[in-house]
VOBA-1610 file (N, C-alpha, C; in pm, whole numbers, padded with zeros to 5 digits, always signed):
BEGIN
Met-00041-06191-09252Met-00140-06085-09210Met-00202-06036-09335Ala-00347-06024-09333Ala-00428-05963-09431Ala-00431-05820-09401His-00384-05739-09510His-00391-05593-09494His-00504-05537-09565Ser-00576-05432-09491Ser-00698-05373-09548Ser-00661-05222-09598Thr-00735-05192-09700Thr-00706-05045-09746Thr-00792-04951-09686His-00903-04992-09611His-01002-04896-09533His-01002-04957-09396Ala-00878-04981-09319Ala-00887-05035-09200Ala-00969-04960-09100Val-00951-04834-09093Val-01017-04760-08987Val-01170-04748-09006Glu-01208-04713-09122Glu-01348-04715-09165Glu-01413-04852-09143Asp-01347-04952-09173Asp-01397-05091-09153Asp-01432-05113-08994Val-01341-05075-08917Val-01366-05080-08778Val-01493-05007-08720Leu-01515-04886-08780Leu-01623-04807-08746Leu-01750-04859-08807Asp-01747-04914-08934Asp-01853-04970-08989Asp-01908-05104-08913Lys-01809-05183-08880Lys-01842-05299-08793Lys-01922-05257-08664Thr-01861-05157-08593Thr-01934-05100-08484Thr-02077-05050-08505Glu-02093-04969-08619Glu-02224-04927-08655Glu-02320-05050-08676Glu-02277-05152-08732Glu-02363-05266-08768Glu-02399-05337-08643Leu-02316-05339-08540Leu-02341-05396-08404Leu-02445-05302-08331Leu-02453-05182-08368Leu-02542-05081-08305Leu-02702-05085-08373Asp-02691-05144-08493Asp-02826-05143-08554Asp-02928-05222-08470Gly-03046-05180-08484Gly-03158-05241-08405Gly-03196-05171-08290Glu-03253-05244-08189Glu-03307-05173-08060Glu-03215-05184-07945Lys-03081-05199-07978Lys-02991-05213-07865Lys-02974-05092-07788Asp-02968-05103-07642Asp-02940-04997-07558Asp-02782-04992-07532Tyr-02718-05094-07532Tyr-02575-05099-07496Tyr-02493-05175-07596Leu-02372-05137-07614Leu-02272-05217-07696Leu-02161-05281-07585His-02158-05419-07600His-02078-05478-07503His-01939-05498-07564Val-01830-05506-07491Val-01688-05519-07539Val-01684-05658-07598Ser-01752-05752-07541Ser-01742-05896-07598Ser-01798-05894-07735Glu-01907-05826-07780Glu-01952-05829-07908Glu-01861-05763-07994Leu-01802-05654-07971Leu-01708-05582-08060Leu-01583-05674-08089Thr-01525-05731-07969Thr-01409-05806-07989Thr-01437-05937-08078Glu-01542-05996-08062Glu-01583-06122-08134Glu-01590-06083-08287Glu-01668-05965-08322Glu-01683-05928-08450Glu-01543-05880-08523Leu-01467-05801-08457Leu-01342-05762-08516Leu-01235-05871-08504Gly-01243-05948-08423Gly-01126-06059-08397Gly-01144-06165-08513Leu-01251-06163-08583Leu-01264-06250-08702Leu-01170-06201-08807Lys-01144-06084-08806Lys-01051-06018-08917Lys-00908-06016-08870Ser-00888-05975-08761Ser-00740-05961-08706Ser-00737-05912-08572Ile-00649-05961-08474Ile-00636-05912-08353Ile-00595-05763-08358Ala-00519-05719-08462Ala-00477-05573-08461Ala-00606-05490-08489Ala-00713-05541-08552Ala-00834-05464-08567Ala-00900-05461-08424Val-00883-05542-08352Val-00942-05536-08209Val-00869-05425-08140Leu-00740-05405-08155Leu-00677-05302-08087Leu-00705-05167-08143Val-00742-05149-08253Val-00796-05019-08317Val-00906-04966-08241Ala-01002-05055-08201Ala-01134-05006-08144Ala-01098-04925-08010Pro-01044-04980-07910Pro-01032-04918-07781Pro-00934-04785-07789Ser-00843-04799-07886Ser-00742-04681-07910Ser-00821-04554-07969Leu-00906-04595-08071Leu-00989-04476-08122Leu-01091-04433-08015Ala-01137-04518-07935Ala-01251-04478-07843Ala-01184-04385-07749Val-01055-04417-07705Val-00986-04309-07608Val-00962-04178-07673Val-00953-04160-07813Val-00926-04046-07877Val-01061-03970-07894Ser-01176-04054-07891Ser-01316-03995-07907Ser-01346-03918-07779Pro-01476-03842-07792Pro-01528-03779-07672Pro-01560-03876-07553Leu-01567-04009-07578Leu-01590-04102-07466Leu-01476-04108-07367Ser-01365-04047-07410Ser-01266-04046-07307Ser-01289-03965-07179Gly-01383-03878-07193Gly-01421-03791-07081Gly-01497-03865-06970Val-01556-03991-07017Val-01634-04066-06922Val-01538-04118-06815Pro-01572-04093-06679Pro-01489-04146-06575Pro-01458-04298-06590Leu-01340-04344-06567Leu-01291-04478-06582Leu-01298-04538-06716Phe-01348-04469-06823Phe-01349-04524-06952Phe-01215-04546-07018Ser-01118-04445-06990Ser-00989-04446-07047Ser-00919-04570-06962Ser-00940-04584-06849Ser-00871-04692-06772Ser-00919-04835-06833Ala-01037-04855-06863Ala-01093-04978-06917Ala-01032-05000-07043Cys-01018-04884-07128Cys-00970-04897-07275Cys-00810-04944-07260Gly-00734-04880-07156Gly-00604-04899-07141Gly-00583-05039-07106Met-00669-05092-07003Met-00652-05242-06987Met-00669-05340-07095Met-00774-05287-07175Met-00788-05387-07295Met-00688-05376-07392Ile-00625-05243-07414Ile-00512-05235-07509Ile-00390-05311-07454Ala-00364-05309-07323Ala-00264-05389-07269Ala-00281-05536-07292Leu-00396-05585-07253Leu-00421-05730-07272Leu-00421-05772-07421Val-00473-05694-07507Val-00468-05740-07639Val-00318-05728-07696Ser-00260-05624-07669Ser-00107-05606-07716Ser-00026-05723-07650Gly-00054-05760-07526Gly+00029-05856-07463Gly+00008-05989-07525Gln-00108-06028-07565Gln-00144-06146-07643Gln-00090-06153-07783Met-00091-06023-07834Met-00019-06012-07974Met+00136-06059-07957Leu+00196-05997-07847Leu+00340-06026-07824Leu+00364-06176-07798Met+00273-06236-07748Met+00282-06392-07727Met+00235-06469-07845Gly+00198-06413-07943Gly+00180-06478-08082Gly+00044-06552-08074Arg-00052-06515-07975Arg-00170-06579-07979Arg-00252-06543-08102Glu-00336-06627-08152Glu-00430-06598-08259Glu-00580-06577-08209Asn-00612-06649-08097Asn-00737-06631-08032Asn-00730-06544-07913Leu-00813-06430-07913Leu-00815-06341-07815Leu-00890-06388-07694Trp-00831-06352-07561Trp-00897-06377-07454Trp-00899-06253-07362Leu-01018-06211-07317Leu-01047-06120-07219Leu-01102-06162-07092Pro-01073-06103-06974Pro-01141-06153-06846Pro-01279-06106-06858Asp-01370-06178-06777Asp-01517-06150-06780Asp-01547-06011-06746Phe-01472-05959-06643Phe-01514-05811-06599Phe-01493-05721-06710Leu-01405-05744-06795Leu-01372-05654-06906Leu-01470-05673-07023Ser-01480-05807-07055Ser-01560-05835-07168Ser-01718-05801-07144Arg-01757-05797-07023Arg-01895-05770-06995Arg-01926-05617-06990Arg-01815-05539-06988Arg-01827-05380-06983Arg-01909-05332-07111Ala-01994-05235-07086Ala-02075-05182-07203Ala-02072-05034-07216Val-02098-04974-07318Val-02116-04832-07339Val-02254-04812-07407Ser-02322-04715-07381Ser-02446-04689-07414Ser-02450-04679-07575Ala-02542-04737-07636Ala-02551-04732-07786Ala-02553-04598-07835Ser-02614-04500-07780Ser-02630-04364-07832Ser-02487-04297-07826Ala-02412-04328-07712Ala-02278-04264-07690Ala-02178-04328-07794Ala-02195-04466-07811Ala-02109-04535-07918Ala-02139-04474-08051His-02257-04452-08082His-02297-04403-08208His-02239-04262-08246Lys-02251-04167-08141Lys-02194-04043-08149Lys-02041-04055-08161Ala-01980-04140-08088Ala-01838-04145-08096Ala-01792-04191-08252Thr-01867-04283-08305Thr-01827-04339-08434Thr-01844-04221-08545Gln-01947-04147-08521Gln-01978-04046-08607Gln-01873-03932-08610Ala-01832-03899-08483Ala-01730-03806-08452Ala-01591-03842-08515Leu-01564-03979-08525Leu-01441-04034-08582Leu-01441-04055-08723Arg-01548-04029-08783Arg-01569-04053-08939Arg-01450-03984-09029Arg-01442-03851-09002Arg-01339-03772-09077Arg-01198-03813-09049Val-01166-03859-08916Val-01029-03886-08881Val-01017-04029-08951Ala-01109-04115-08952Ala-01104-04250-09015Ala-01068-04234-09158Ser-01140-04148-09224Ser-01115-04125-09372Ser-00981-04071-09402Trp-00927-03974-09320Trp-00794-03927-09337Trp-00697-04030-09321Met-00703-04111-09205Met-00611-04222-09175Met-00606-04319-09282Asp-00715-04362-09336Asp-00729-04455-09438Asp-00665-04412-09575Arg-00666-04271-09592Arg-00591-04216-09714Arg-00446-04213-09676Leu-00411-04190-09560Leu-00260-04171-09520Leu-00184-04310-09534Phe-00258-04419-09482Phe-00186-04533-09476Phe-00179-04616-09606Lys-00048-04652-09631Lys-00013-04748-09748Lys+00071-04857-09716Lys+00097-04946-09804Lys+00198-05061-09779Lys+00334-05005-09807Arg+00400-04971-09694Arg+00540-04932-09704Arg+00627-04974-09596Phe+00752-04992-09625Phe+00851-05048-09527Phe+00797-05164-09439Gln+00738-05265-09523Gln+00674-05365-09460Gln+00765-05468-09369Pro+00893-05467-09408Pro+00985-05550-09308Pro+00982-05511-09155Leu+00948-05370-09148Leu+00938-05318-09006Leu+00822-05377-08931Leu+00730-05441-08979Leu+00618-05498-08928Leu+00633-05653-08920Ser+00752-05696-08919Ser+00785-05837-08907Ser+00875-05841-08787Pro+00863-05962-08721Pro+00970-05985-08605Pro+01118-05965-08645Pro+01183-05905-08572Pro+01171-05872-08430Pro+01101-05724-08416Phe+01110-05648-08516Phe+01055-05515-08512Phe+00907-05492-08465Val+00820-05583-08512Val+00693-05568-08482Val+00668-05605-08325Arg+00757-05675-08260Arg+00739-05703-08119Arg+00757-05578-08033Leu+00860-05494-08094Leu+00870-05364-08026Leu+00740-05276-08035Ile+00683-05276-08150Ile+00565-05201-08163Ile+00455-05246-08081Gln+00432-05387-08071Gln+00334-05448-07978Gln+00357-05409-07834Ala+00494-05418-07800Ala+00535-05381-07655Ala+00496-05234-07626Ile+00524-05140-07720Ile+00486-04998-07693Ile+00347-04992-07676Cys+00266-05051-07755Cys+00110-05048-07745Cys+00079-05101-07601Met+00136-05215-07558Met+00103-05267-07418Met+00153-05156-07307Leu+00266-05094-07323Leu+00301-05007-07229Leu+00217-04879-07227Cys+00170-04832-07339Cys+00080-04724-07341Cys-00056-04758-07270Gly-00116-04869-07297Gly-00235-04920-07241Gly-00204-04927-07082Leu-00104-04983-07033Leu-00072-04984-06891Leu-00057-04855-06812Val-00017-04753-06889Val-00006-04618-06844Val-00127-04543-06828Met-00231-04578-06922Met-00352-04494-06929Met-00439-04495-06788Pro-00446-04603-06717Pro-00524-04581-06591Pro-00453-04476-06503Phe-00325-04455-06507Phe-00271-04368-06417Phe-00281-04226-06458Leu-00337-04202-06588Leu-00351-04067-06638Leu-00504-04033-06628Glu-00577-04122-06550Glu-00732-04083-06550Glu-00749-03952-06456Val-00659-03925-06376Val-00676-03791-06300Val-00649-03670-06380Leu-00602-03686-06489Leu-00585-03574-06588Leu-00678-03602-06717Pro-00792-03548-06716Pro-00883-03578-06820Pro-00830-03555-06965Phe-00863-03642-07054Phe-00824-03644-07182Phe-00670-03659-07216Thr-00588-03666-07123Thr-00434-03687-07149Thr-00413-03822-07197Ser-00493-03912-07165Ser-00472-04055-07227Ser-00511-04060-07374Ser-00580-03958-07425Ser-00607-03959-07562Ser-00482-03949-07646Ile-00375-03885-07591Ile-00248-03889-07670Ile-00189-04027-07681Leu-00188-04100-07577Leu-00150-04238-07584Leu-00244-04329-07676Gly-00381-04291-07668Gly-00464-04359-07751Gly-00437-04337-07895Ala-00391-04214-07936Ala-00367-04178-08086Ala-00246-04260-08122Val-00142-04278-08025Val-00013-04345-08061Val-00064-04479-08082Val-00126-04553-07993Val-00179-04699-08024Val-00258-04699-08156Ala-00342-04613-08173Ala-00426-04617-08291Ala-00343-04630-08418Leu-00240-04540-08431Leu-00154-04518-08539Leu-00072-04652-08551Leu-00022-04715-08442Leu+00052-04826-08454Leu-00031-04953-08491Ala-00153-04953-08431Ala-00238-05067-08458Ala-00288-05063-08608Val-00315-04949-08672Val-00360-04940-08808Val-00237-04966-08889Ser-00122-04924-08857Ser+00013-04961-08918Ser+00014-05118-08947Met-00001-05183-08829Met-00001-05334-08836Met-00112-05383-08931Leu-00230-05321-08921Leu-00334-05372-08997Leu-00325-05345-09149Thr-00258-05237-09181Thr-00254-05203-09320Thr-00121-05229-09394Gly-00022-05268-09307Gly+00109-05289-09353Gly+00197-05172-09384Asp+00175-05063-09300Asp+00247-04946-09327Asp+00354-04917-09214Gly+00477-04977-09251Gly+00589-04959-09154Gly+00643-04819-09153Leu+00617-04737-09252Leu+00662-04603-09243Leu+00593-04523-09127Ile+00456-04536-09128Ile+00393-04466-09027Ile+00427-04517-08878Ala+00447-04644-08873Ala+00494-04704-08741Ala+00625-04650-08703Leu+00720-04638-08802Leu+00839-04576-08769Leu+00842-04427-08718Val+00763-04354-08800Val+00745-04202-08765Val+00676-04201-08621Thr+00572-04287-08597Thr+00505-04273-08466Thr+00590-04299-08347Val+00676-04415-08364Val+00762-04461-08271Val+00867-04351-08241Ser+00915-04286-08345Ser+01024-04170-08329Ser+00971-04059-08270Phe+00850-04018-08301Phe+00801-03903-08223Phe+00772-03947-08082Leu+00732-04055-08047Leu+00695-04105-07911Leu+00827-04099-07834Val+00937-04149-07894Val+01065-04148-07828Val+01114-04009-07796Leu+01097-03919-07901Leu+01144-03789-07877Leu+01066-03720-07768Gly+00926-03742-07763Gly+00842-03684-07671Gly+00881-03730-07531Val+00894-03855-07515Val+00932-03915-07377Val+01068-03864-07338Gly+01162-03862-07429Gly+01292-03799-07399Gly+01287-03667-07372Gly+01216-03581-07424Gly+01195-03444-07396Gly+01139-03416-07254Val+01035-03497-07215Val+00970-03489-07079Val+01072-03534-06980Ala+01143-03653-07005Ala+01255-03694-06902Ala+01362-03589-06888Phe+01392-03522-07005Phe+01504-03412-06992Phe+01463-03295-06923His+01331-03267-06935His+01272-03148-06858His+01275-03171-06710Phe+01254-03301-06673Phe+01229-03325-06521Phe+01386-03378-06464Trp+01487-03388-06554Trp+01596-03435-06507Trp+01680-03339-06397
//
């Protein structure tokens, strides 16, 4: 797996490149084709960051991103190198102006994340451990549509997926370990509260 030192900013840069010109909409298929040339993990970064952005307030947007996260993660789990998305999802689009605003809003977060991530604990990003990370990403994506009734709650899961996806992209097993640990503690705390 090729690791990038500016993984998050690279994703935003690629998105901005696709928005250049007279485009009114950015289609999911365009973004996945562009990012997929680099890594399937890069494709996973895009919808997870989008859920963290102000776009998450758009009705059904979090659900669409959740489905995409689940499908991409599932294919990573199966070891696929070529990404497949159903037509109804790949045809989905967001307005170019909204996508541009979202990428600009995420610039500071992207810069912070790129400084934070380094090549550490890399064996944690190899099988069988990486399969657990991919499974967690898939489960987070599957849960997102059910959180649609509570605006912006899916942003928490989006942040978890973004951290794990960038960990895989940059080779930072330490951040993956910390993220999974906090997720387990959070889920355990909620379960204990309702027990």
